[in-house]
C-alpha positions, -999 to +999 in steps of 0.1 A: -306-325-238-339-340-233-323-372-230-294-359-211-319-342-188-339-376-181-306-393-176-295-369-148-328-372-135-330-410-129-293-410-118-300-383-088-332-406-081-313-437-079-290-422-058-315-410-033-330-444-031-292-457-021-291-430+005-329-436+016-321-472+017-292-467+034-310-451+059-335-472+067-317-502+070-292-487+099-281-515+124-295-512+153-275-505+186-267-529+209-258-529+245-221-543+238-214-521+211-228-492+230-201-497+261-175-503+234-181-470+222-183-451+255-149-471+264-133-460+236-145-424+239-144-418+272-125-385+286-126-400+319-113-430+312-090-414+291-080-393+320-074-421+346-053-440+319-031-411+313-028-412+352-014-444+346+014-431+324+025-403+351+026-431+378+049-455+355+069-423+347+074-419+389+081-453+395+112-446+366+122-419+385+124-436+415+149-461+396+174-432+389+178-428+424+202-463+424+223-448+400+254-428+399+248-394+388+272-370+369+275-335+374+295-305+358+307-274+367+324-244+345+332-214+364+350-183+355+361-164+384+381-124+384+404-118+416+418-088+428+453-098+427+471-123+403+469-160+417+491-188+409+472-217+390+503-240+384+535-246+373+545-231+339+571-242+318+594-214+325+601-225+363+611-256+375+593-288+386+575-283+418+580-243+416+551-221+411+546-192+390+530-163+381+495-167+379+469-144+366+433-125+378+413-143+358+410-184+363+388-204+344+376-235+364+363-267+355+349-292+377+331-326+370+319-353+398+301-388+395+287-401+426+274-431+437+247-439+463+261-473+483+234-471+515+206-449+520+188-467+551+169-483+529+151-445+517+157-454+477+139-492+477+112-483+498+109-448+477+106-471+447+083-496+462+057-468+472+060-456+435+055-491+421+026-495+447+013-460+431+011-474+395-010-506+409-029-478+426-036-460+392-043-492+375-067-503+398-085-466+394-087-471+358-112-506+366-132-482+388-138-459+361-145-486+336-171-499+354-188-465+364-189-458+327-206-492+318-231-490+341-238-454+329-243-468+298-265-502+307-288-474+325-291-454+299-297-482+273-326-496+298-340-460+301-343-456+267-363-494+263-386-481+292-390-452+274-397-466+237-424-491+255-439-461+277-444-448+242-460-477+227-481-480+259-489-444+248-498-447+211-523-478+217-539-459+248-546-430+219-561-461+195-583-474+222-599-441+233-604-430+195-620-470+187-643-460+217-650-426+203-659-441+171-684-465+186-696-438+208-697-418+181-718-442+160-743-450+186-747-411+192-759-411+157-784-434+158-798-425+192-785-453+213-767-436+233-764-398+245-739-368+235-721-371+269-704-406+256-694-387+232-676-360+248-664-379+277-648-402+252-632-369+230-617-356+264-601-387+274-586-391+237-573-358+242-559-368+274-543-393+262-527-378+230-511-355+256-494-385+272-484-395+242-468-362+234-448-364+269-438-400+261-423-390+228-403-362+244-390-384+271-376-407+247-358-379+223-344-372+266-334-404+268-317-408+235-299-374+239-289-383+273-273-420+257-258-397+232-241-381+256-230-409+272-212-422+243-199-388+233-217-384+200-236-356+192-270-349+211-296-355+181-278-383+164-303-407+155-303-443+163-323-474+173-317-501+202-323-537+203-352-547+224-335-570+253-361-557+280-366-588+294-369-607+329-340-630+337-338-646+375-300-631+396-288-665+400-268-655+434-280-648+467-272-621+487-245-633+507-228-650+472-230-615+459-211-599+488-183-629+484-176-617+451-178-581+460-149-584+484-130-601+463-135-583+430-140-544+438-113-527+429-118-497+455-109-526+486-080-537+463-073-498+464-073-495+497-051-524+508-023-510+483-029-478+501-021-496+533+009-508+516+024-477+502+019-462+534+039-487+551+064-483+526+063-443+537+074-454+573+102-472+560+111-438+539+111-417+574+128-443+594+156-439+569+168-407+584+185-424+615+210-439+595+241-428+578+240-427+540+270-440+524+282-426+489+318-428+470+326-403+443+353-395+414+361-357+410+381-344+383+387-306+388+408-284+361+422-248+367+433-222+341+441-188+332+426-193+299+392-199+290+398-230+268+414-246+299+445-251+277+474-227+285+507-236+298+499-224+337+468-251+333+467-270+364+442-304+375+435-327+396+417-360+401+405-374+436+383-404+446+361-402+476+342-425+502+318-407+521+295-417+551+271-384+565+253-388+595+228-370+611+237-363+652+210-341+658+180-326+642+155-318+670+133-347+668+126-340+629+132-375+622+108-388+651+083-366+641+082-377+605+082-417+613+051-407+636+030-390+610+034-420+587+026-444+611-005-426+620-008-426+581-009-464+581-040-463+609-056-441+586-054-459+552-064-491+576-095-475+589-102-463+554-102-496+542-126-508+569-149-479+558-149-488+520-157-527+533-189-513+551-196-493+521-191-519+496-214-543+519-242-518+519-244-511+488-245-548+478-273-550+505-290-523+491-290-531+452-301-566+459-331-557+475-338-530+450-336-560+425-357-581+448-387-553+448-384-549+410-383-586+405-416-593+426-430-558+409-427-574+377-448-603+389-477-584+400-477-561+372-477-590+345-511-607+362-525-568+365-521-566+328-537-598+317-565-589+342-570-553+329-570-562+295-597-586+301-614-562+321-611-540+289-624-566+264-652-575+288-666-537+291-664-529+256-680-562+246-708-547+276-707-518+262-721-526+225-753-540+242-755-512+264-751-537+294-725-513+309-716-472+306-691-456+282-675-444+314-666-480+324-651-484+294-630-456+294-618-465+331-610-499+317-588-482+291-571-458+318-566-492+339-550-508+311-529-480+306-518-485+341-509-514+345-489-521+315-472-487+322-461-506+359-454-533+342-430-519+318-413-498+346-408-529+368-388-547+343-366-514+331-362-512+369-354-547+374-326-546+346-308-512+362-310-528+396-295-558+384-268-536+364-263-516+397-258-549+419-234-566+395-215-529+391-214-534+435-199-568+429-172-555+407-185-571+373-187-547+340-215-571+327 
């Protein structure tokens, strides 16, 4: 029994070790993997893609307007007096027999449109353009999702860096407290130096707690974008770095005007409105169709009695609207107004895209300049802290000088990583404004 118990304990320990090792070696989440997960799970994207499917059904529906229609009707009528249905076997050919009060009627018709004034063709083009509009809307949603993922990813990296800064700050204030405490114990400095160091350490610990909370919030928000449980643990690859953007503003704007799906959408909307004008104008023309009709009367429910009568007819029909109080003219006028509105909307979209690219480009340049300034400030602050720590050891400078130097370094590091994250987010926003995904 003892051996079995020991074997079971060893097995559990091995399994626990394997599980812990697997959790500890979880691969960090890359930006590309994050984007893939978000695109696969996004309900917004799914809904947008369903919109394409719906538009395709409308296009197929428009095709059916070119094809013949087959209708059928079966009716039962009861009359107050007997009516003659057809020729009976008891009578001579051509002589009507005695009818019945109960009459059953089967009527079926096949109709093929020949000319509709261009309405069917224009309506088909409207629906086909609707499919293209839905597809461009899908691209817009994809770019928005990619931007959300990139922004969330860099916000996590920013939070990680600021937490690291806070941890370094705690260590540096702790080291200063240890030095001040040692000097106080041998009578080199006053108690005030120790108290100042303790207060600064307490403040830095509070900052660390906030930094850890900000990191947790950033990760929870990112999990929401990826449609995972908000508490799902993960790590990310550190890609927070500076890479210069190669294009000028003019080049960026030209690419945006070529690639933005919103502009393509506006162009398709104009074409759709123009086709709707043709649909409205089609009412000025006659409609022409041919049809074949089969009609069968009988006094029997199965339409198979001796008195049954049937008839087959073919018809060519041209329908004219001679007067409708200007209804068609008003519809055409309304459709033309919609074309003008669609063109105006395209102009507004181009203006909006131009402004968006300009703002994002300027934001990126601002963050880019801040990176260089902050990086130099970090180097200067690090040297300033080193000098003040050395001077304090020889009692050339005060504890206050050292604490201020630590705080200054903390601020410059925070500014540097903030500028670096702002630059990457601004670049992501600019690329989204240019119509890029990545």
